[in-house]
N, C-alpha and C positions, 0 to 999 in steps of 0.2 A: 638418496638425499645428496644434494650438491652442497658442499661447503666452500665458501669463498670469502675473501676480504674485499671490501669496497670503500671507495672514497666518495663522499657526497658533499655538495657545496651549497651553502646558504648565501646566495648572491643577492645583495641588497643595494638598491640604487640610492642616489642622493635624496630622493623623495621618500625614502623609507619603504619602498615596495620590494617584494621578494619575487624573483623569477622562478616560476615552476613549470614543469612539463606535464602535459596531459597525456597519460599513457593508458593503454589497454593491454589485457593479457593476464592480469592477476585473476586467479580462479574465484576469489571470494567477492569481488566487485567488478562491475563492468568497466568503470573508468576511475583512475586515481590521479591525483596531482602530487608530483614528487619533485624533490630538488634534483638538479642535474648531478650526474655522477655515474659511477659504474665500477666494475671489477678491476682489480689490479692485474697487470700483466706480469708474467714471471720475472722475478728480480726487481720489480718496481716498488718504490716506496709509496706510502699513502699520499704524501705531499706531491710527489711527481704525478701520481694518478689523478689527483684533484686538478692540477693545472692542465694535464692532457685532456681530461674529460670535458673541462670547460671549453677548451679550444674546439674539440671535436663536436660536442653536442650543441653549443650555442654560439660559437665563433668569438668567444671572449678570450683575450690573451693577456689580460692584466694580472697583477699580483694576487696571489691567494694567501690569506692570512692563516692564523693559527687554528689548530684543532679545538673545537668548542664543545663537542659532544661525542660520546661513543655509545654504541648500543649493539646488542646481538639481536638480530631480527630474523624470524622465521616466517616464510610465506610460500604460497603456491603460485608459480608462474608457468603458464602453458603446460599444466599437468606435471610439473616437477616441483618437489619440495626443496626449497633452498634455505639454508642456514647461512646467514651473512653477518660477518663482523664488520660493522660500519663505523667509520670515523667521519664526522661532519666538520667541514672547514668553513670559515667565514671569508667572504670577499666583498669588498665595497667597490662601487663603480658609478660612473655617470650612466644615465639611461642610454640604451642602444637598441638597435633592431637586431633580433636574433638571426643568426646565419646557420641554417640546418644542413649546409652542404657537406659537413664532416660526419654526418650520421652514418653508421655502418648499416648493413642490410637488415639486421634484426631491428635496430632502432627505427629505421625507416618504416618498418611494418607496424611498430607498436606506438611510436610517438605521434600523437594526433595534433600537437601544437604546443605553443608556449604562451605564457601570459604573465605580466607583471601584476601581482596582487598586493593591495594594501591590507593591513591587518584588519581594518574594518570590513572590507569586502570578504575576507576569509571567514570572519565571524558571522557575517550576514548570509552566508551560503552554507547552511547546515547540511544540505543534501550532498555537498561535494565531499569526496573522500580525500583528505589530506594525509600525507605520510611524511613525518610522524603525525599522529592524530592531533596532537595539541600544538601544532607548528606555530600558530599565531601567538599563543602564550609564550612559547619558547623564544620566538623572535622578539617579542616585546621585551622580555628580560634582557636580551642582547642589546637592544637599542637603548635601554636605560643605563646599562653599565659602560 
């Protein structure tokens, strides 16, 4: 089992859409839609990792807000069991075109693309695997507060 800490970012544009990555490699499902983010580097804080991951994975260098959720997540990825302590941060932005040029080699293999999702689209696509599973409801709560 691999244990690690990770920062994930709920990036919401001014239209209320959430940017998600389409990824493959999880053993239990073929394709998942996840928030940008990833593991902390040695000595790196969760906040710093969140900002770095946004720059690397989607080309966004704006401000990252506060931590909004924490969870301990276990999953299988490419035949490895991973136990991940995750902190989710919020970031608000203007709509932009994703820049994938900062993806590392593994990310280039598993990231199939990005998409801005409305809450309505997420709810109307029950066959899609969103992580966290109730992401639309969670984001709706954020938008209300």
